N, C-alpha and C positions, 0 to 999 in steps of 0.2 A: 635293373628296375627298381631297386631298391633306391638308388639315387632319383629316379624319376618319382616314385612315391614321397620321398622326401620334400621334392621341391613343390610339389602340388600340396603337400600338408602345410609346409612353411615355405612360400615364395619368399623370394629376397631380391634385392636390386645393391648395386654400389652404393645407393643413396641411402638404404636403411631397410628395415625390415618390415614386412605387414604381420599384424598379428590378428587381421580381419578382414574378410572380403567387404563384409557389409556392417557399417556401423550404425546403431539406432542413436537419436538423438532425441532431445526432449527440451521443452521450454522450461524457464524458471516459473512459469505461469501456466495457468491451465486455460483453454479456450479453443476456439476453431480456428482454424488456419485459413487466412483468407488470401493469402500470396505465396507461391512459392518462387523463389528467386535464383535457384540452382537448376542444373538439368543432370541427367543421369551421367556419371563417371565425371563430373566436372571437378577440377581439383579447386579446393577451399583453402583458404588461409584463416589463420586464427583470428577471432572477432569478426569475420565475416557475417553478413546476416544472410541467412539460408531462407528464412521465412517470416512471415508477417503474421499475427495472430489478430482476429477480429477484434477491433477496439470496443464495440459495443458494450460488451459486460463490465469492462473496466470503466467506461464512462458513467453507466448505471452505479456502480459500487462508489465511483467518486461524488456523484451527486448524493447519495446516500450517506457517504461520510460527511460531506459538507455539511447536510440538514442537521446531521448529530453534533456536529460543531457549534452549528447557528443555535441550535436548542441548548445547549450547554452554556455558550454565551450567554444567551438569555436568561437563564436561570442564575448565572453568576451575576449579572447585572441587577437582576431582582433582589438578590441576597445581599448585594453592596447596598440598594437602595434601602432596603429594611435596616441594614445595619446603620447607615446615617440617620435613619428616623429614631432609632432606639437611642442611639448617641445623643441626638438632640434632647429625647424625653428624660436621659437620665442627667444631662446639664441643667434642664429646667428643674427637674425635682431636687436636684443639690442646691439650687439658689433659693428654692422656696423653702427649704429646710423642712418640708413635710415628710421627707421619706417616701412618699406617693409620688408618682409621676402625674405631672399635668396634663391636661389633654393637648393632645399634638395638633389636632385641627378640630373645626367645629363645622357641625354639619348644619346646614341651613334647610 
């Protein structure tokens, strides 16, 4: 009886030992599972896709990130324009010798 108990608690085969009858898996990212691509008791190989996660959440996050990048790019471009204007103003001021910046543009 002890041999049977040992086999039931630690099953083995010539190919290797089982350490668990059920193994939990988790994705690297969170989300709702949209497709399960394996069946009960199906053998799986390393790197085999077993399920797919609904991409809607990730598409929304990607759009948000792209909008953030676009906003930062706009801010950067505006800062570069302001730097060019200030650089021109400094050049004009240094040519006039007044020490004061000349008007950059005139308003009509």
